[in-house]
N, C-alpha and C positions, 0 to 999 in steps of 0.2 A: 597397606601393602605397597602402594605405589608412591608413598610420600607426598600425597597431595595436600597442598597448604591453602588452596582457595577452591571453593566449590560453590556451584549454583544448581538449584533444583527447579525445573520447569514442568508444568502441567499443560497438556494439549487438550485434544477433543474429549477424551473420557472425563477428565476432571471438569472441564469447561461446561460440559453439558449435564453433569451429575446433578440431581435434585437436592442431594445431601452434600453439596460441594463444600460448604463452610465446615460441617462436621469432620469431612475427610481431611481437609487442610489442617484443622485443629488437632486431630489425632496424629498426623504426620509430625507436627511441631512438638507435640507432647512426647512422642516416641523417639524423635531424632534430633530435635532442637533446631531443625531446618524450616525456614520459610519457603513455601512453593510460590514461584512467580507464575501465575496463570496466563498463558499467551493467547491472545484473541486470534481468530482465524486469519485475518490479512497478514498479521506479523508472522504467524507459522508458515504460511505460503512464501513470505518474503525471504525468510532465512533459507529455506530450501532453493528457491528461485536464485539467489545471490550465488550460491555455490555451483548450481547447475550451469548458470550463465557463464561464470568464471571459467569452469572446465570446457564449456562448449567453444568459448571464445579463444582461449589460450592453449588448449590442447587438442581440441578437435576441429579447429579451423573454421567455425561457423561464423565467418567474418564478411561474407558476401553481402554488400549494401542493397542488392537487388533481391536477396532471399530472406524471407521472414521465418521465424521459428515460433512455434506455440508450445508453451510449458503447461501441461494439464496434470495438476496435483490432485489426485482423488483419494480422499480419506473416508473413513466411516462416517464423518460428521459433515463434510462439505466438499465442494469442487472449486479449485482455484484455476482460472485461465489467465495466462500472461504471454503476450506476444511481443517479440522485439525484432528489429531489422538492424544489423550491424550494431552500433552503439546506442541505439535509440529504442526506448520502450514505446510501443504502439498502443497497447491495449491491456487493461487488467480489470477482471471481474471475478467476484467470489459468490458462489451459491451455497446456501446452508442446506444442501440436499445431497449429502453423501450417500454411500451404497447402504450403509445400515439404516439411515433415516429414511431412505426410499422404501426399504423393505418394511419398515415399522408403519408405513401409510396403509398396508394391507393386512387383513386378518389371516388366520391359518387356513380357513376354507378357500379363500381367494387364492392364496399361494399354492394350494393343492390343485386348483382347477387346471384344466388342459389348456385353457385360453390365457393363462397367467403370463406366459413368455410374450405373447402379442400384446397384452395389455400394458405390460410394463415397458416394452419397446415404445409404445405410443405415449406413455407417460413421460419417458425421458426424452423422446423427441419433442414433445411440447415444451418441456423444461428448458432445452437449449435453443428453441426456435427464436426467441428474441435476439439471440447473439449471433445467429447463423449468418445473416446479410452483412454485419459488421466485420465479422472474422474472414469472410469471403473476399473483402476489399483488399486484404494484406498480402495476397499472393503467398501464402504460407506453404512452404515446401517440406518443412520438417516438424513432425509433432513429437514432443518429449512427454512420455508417460512416467509418473513418479508414484510411489506408495507401495505399501506391502503387497496389495493385490497386483500391481503391475510386475513386481518380481515373481509373484507366483505364476502369472499368466506366461512370462517368459520361460519359466521351468516347464510349463505344460506344452510349450512348443518345442521343447528339447534343447533349450539353451541353459547355460550355467549363468547364475546370477553373481558370479564371483567378480566379474568385470563391472567397474562403476558405470560404464556407458556400453550399451549393445545396440547396434543398428540392424534393423530387418527391413525387408520389403512389405508394404502394406498388404500385399496379396497373401502373404503367409498367415496373417492375422485373420483376414477375410475367410480363408479356407478353414481355419480353425472354428470360426463362428458358424459357418455353413454346414460343417460336418455334424453339428448337433440337430439341425432341422428344428430349431427353437430350443434356445438354451433354458434349461431349467436346473434348479439346484439337485434334484434327484439324479439327473443325467451326469452332472459333474461329480456326484458322490459315487455313482456306479463305475464310471469310466476311470476316474483318478484315485478312488479310495480316500478321498478327503473328508474330514469331519463335517457334519451338517452345518455347524455355525459359520464354517469358512465358506462352505459352498453358497450359503444364503447371502454372503457378502460379495463373493466372487461373481455370482450371476449378474446382478445389476451393474457391476463394474465393467464386465465384458460387453454388455449391451451399450453402456454409456460410451465406452472407447469406440465401439462400432458406429455409433451415432456421430461423434465427433469426426471420425475418419470420413464417413459419408458426406458430411457437411463440407469438409475442407478438401478432400482428395489430395492429400500430401503425397510426395515422392518417396519419403522415408519415415519410418517409425523408429524412435529412439527410446529405449527403456533405461531408466536411470535407478541405480540401487541406492542412491543417496538418501539417508534418512534425516528426520528432523534434528536428532542429536548430532549428526555429523555436520549439518548445516549450521547449526547455532555454535558448535564448538569452533568450526572454521571461522565463522563470522566474528567470534569473540577474539580470536587471535589476530585477524586482519584489523579490527577496530583498535586493539591494544597496541599494535604496532604503528597505528595511524598510516596504514598502507595506502598509497595513492588510489588503489581501486576503490577505496571508500568514497573518494570524491566523484569517481565516475558514476557509482551507484546513485549518489545524491543528485547529480545532474540528470540522470535517468528519471528519477522520481520527480524532480522539478519539471521536467518535460511533461510527464504524465499529468501532473497537476495543471500544466497549461492546456493540455488536451481536454481535461475535465472542464476547465473554464471557458474553452471554445465551444463546448455543447451549449453553454449559456449565452453565447454571442457577446462576450465581453470585449472591450477594447484592448487588444493585446499589446499594442504599442505603448499605451498609457500604462498598463499594468507592469510592463517590463521596466519602465522608468521608476515606478514606485518600488519594485523589487531591487532594482540597482542601488537606488538611494538608501533604502532601508538597510541593505547589506553593508553599505559604507558606514552608516551610523553604528550598526551592530559591531563592526570591526574596530571602530574608533572608541567604543565604550566597553570593550572587553574587560577592562580593569575596573569597571563599575559593576561587577557581578553579572556579566553577560556572556556565559559560555558559548563556544562555537556552536554547539547544538541548538541553542536558543536562537541564534542568528539563522540557522536553517529553518526552523519553525517560522521565523519572521518572514523569510522569502516565500514560504508556501502560503502564509496568510495574505501576503501582498498580492500573490497571483490570484488568489480566490476572493478577494474582497468584493469584487463587483458582480458576483454571480447572482446575488438576490435580485438584482435589477430586471432580470429576465422574468421574474415572477410579478414584481411591482416596484415602481419607483419609490412608492411610499413605504417607509420602514424596510427598505431593502437590506439593512444590516441584519434584521431579525430573520428574514427569509434566507439570507446567505448563511446564518447560523444552522438553520435546519437543513439546508442543502449539504453543507459540510459534515454535520453529524449523520446524515443518511448516506454518505458516500464513503466507500472503503478507499483510503488514501494510502497507497503503497509505501511502506517504509516507516509509517507512523504507528505508534501504539495508541490504544484507545485514549489514554490519558493525554498523549500528545495532541491528538485529534481535538480533544475537548479545548485545549489551550488555543489551538488554531481557530476553532469555531467561535470562541469568545472574542478573540482579537477581530475577526470579521464583524461580529455583532456590534462592537464598540468603535469600529474604525473611523466613523464620521460623525458620530453624535453620542451624547451620554458619556458617563464615566463608570468604570467597573464598580459595582455596588452589590452588597449582599441583599439589597432589596430585590435584585433580580435573580430569578430561579436558576438561571444558566450559570451564573457566577458564584451563588451561595453554595452549590454542591461541590465546588472545587476544593481541593486540598489547599493549605496555606502556601506550599511551594508553587502549585499551579497558579494561584492568585497573584503571587509576585511575578511570575512569568508574564501573565496576561497583561498587568499594569505597565510593565516595562515595554513589552512589544507594542501595546497600543500607543504609548507615548511616541514610539519611534515611527510607527507606521503613520500616524497622523502627521508628523512634521515632515515626513518623506512625501506623504500624499500632498501636502500643501505646495511643495515645490513643483508639482505637476497639476495644480489647480485648474489651470487653463486646459484648452484641448489641443494645443499645437507644440507641446513640449519645448517651451522657450529656453529652458536651462540646459546647456550642453554638458557641463561638468561641474562637480562640486569638490571642494577640498575642506576637510574638517581640522580645525585647530583648537586645542585646548590651552587656555591662557588665563591665569589668575582665576580659577574656578569658573571659567566661562568657556562654552563651546561656541566657537566662531564658525559659521557656515559660509565659506567663500564660494561664490557661484560665477560661472562664466556664461554670459549671455549678451546679445546685441539687440534684444527686444524689451518692450515695455512689460515689467513684471509686477505691476501694481496689484493684481488679483493675488498672485502668488505671495507677495510681501504681506498683504492684509491677512491672508489665511494663515500664513506662517506666524505672524504676531499673536493671533488668536490661539493657535494650537501650541505655541511655545510655552504658555502659561502652565499647561498640565504637564509638559515635558520637564519644566524646571521643578515642578512639585515633586515629581517621581524621582528624578536623578539628583536633585539637591544642587543644581548648577544652572546658572543663566545660560541662555542660548540666543545668539543673535545672527542676522543674516547681512551679508555685505556682498557688493558686486565687485569682482576683481580678486586678484591674489591666488588664482588657480594655476 
């Protein structure tokens, strides 16, 4: 009817959590001929955050560098918490304990108990307690709630959800919660005549909202009506047009990756140099089958290469792999995170091989990504082999099937030279071109 020529089909929490997921996806394909792309939770939160952040920054003037905002996306399957101040991302954590999952932790008799409201409040308080102190450090003034239940709560307080952004005083929400003298699904059903299944999801959501508010004490509550479908449609348009906002989002995500690395006490100055040189190689090798997105993944890998040293200096690449795989990295799909994790695994020794479990499970495209990015990160790392960043600038020149790396330095770079010559062998093997290092010409 609408003359759509291109379409995509996405699955979120319900498909992601279904025990018969493969059968559902197969039946959808048989009936419609469409393949479903199942979005993992960090990516689902990311698409909604990107739209909300854009609207807040450009239409609602949330640009104060001294005021932080917290985006709390609560769904039936999980909770995503994302904090920013001005143009900088401060914090991002996801918990696989959404409203429906919380209720599934209790049986019918427990839910019917008069103590259930108190018990679930304590349960949710304990769930967010590990994040409480960190969130309090950011001076958060605005909390933005998103999700179907957030829109319903807004309606219960007498507001229309027709506006994409609605701001209220936290006291209004507190009065709503206090009016129940202990929220239960039965009280919600009796007062608002809502179905039982909806009341069972709404109850823990309201208590969770109250816990977040009590922990942070914000000045304003903002309810967003933006859905996942709106977020991903908007993101698709921005990405297709190569809008400058995309670069701002990527810089935010790189900053967040640096914050992750800082938790493991990495050498941020050294890692920034590796990131800078890696990006220079990626840009110079674009014509060698290295899309811009791969360069972005290379940057993230360069930032996180050293996190494994926090666990042990021995086999720190292996430890870094497990840290990356166990961390939600905002803006990356699960497949992209696998690529980054493999790059940090091989960044200083060994070569990608199907003999290793972590590499063998990748798709062929992922394996190509890993081999190319490992080759780049290694030569970039070699230029910072010492501890005092001796090389100021580099310029890359391709000449007669040779990549010449011109460097500017006033110091002895014997260590860097030796390391470069060692790692250039793998680089030449992967890219099919010689690579050499020369002083001057920058």
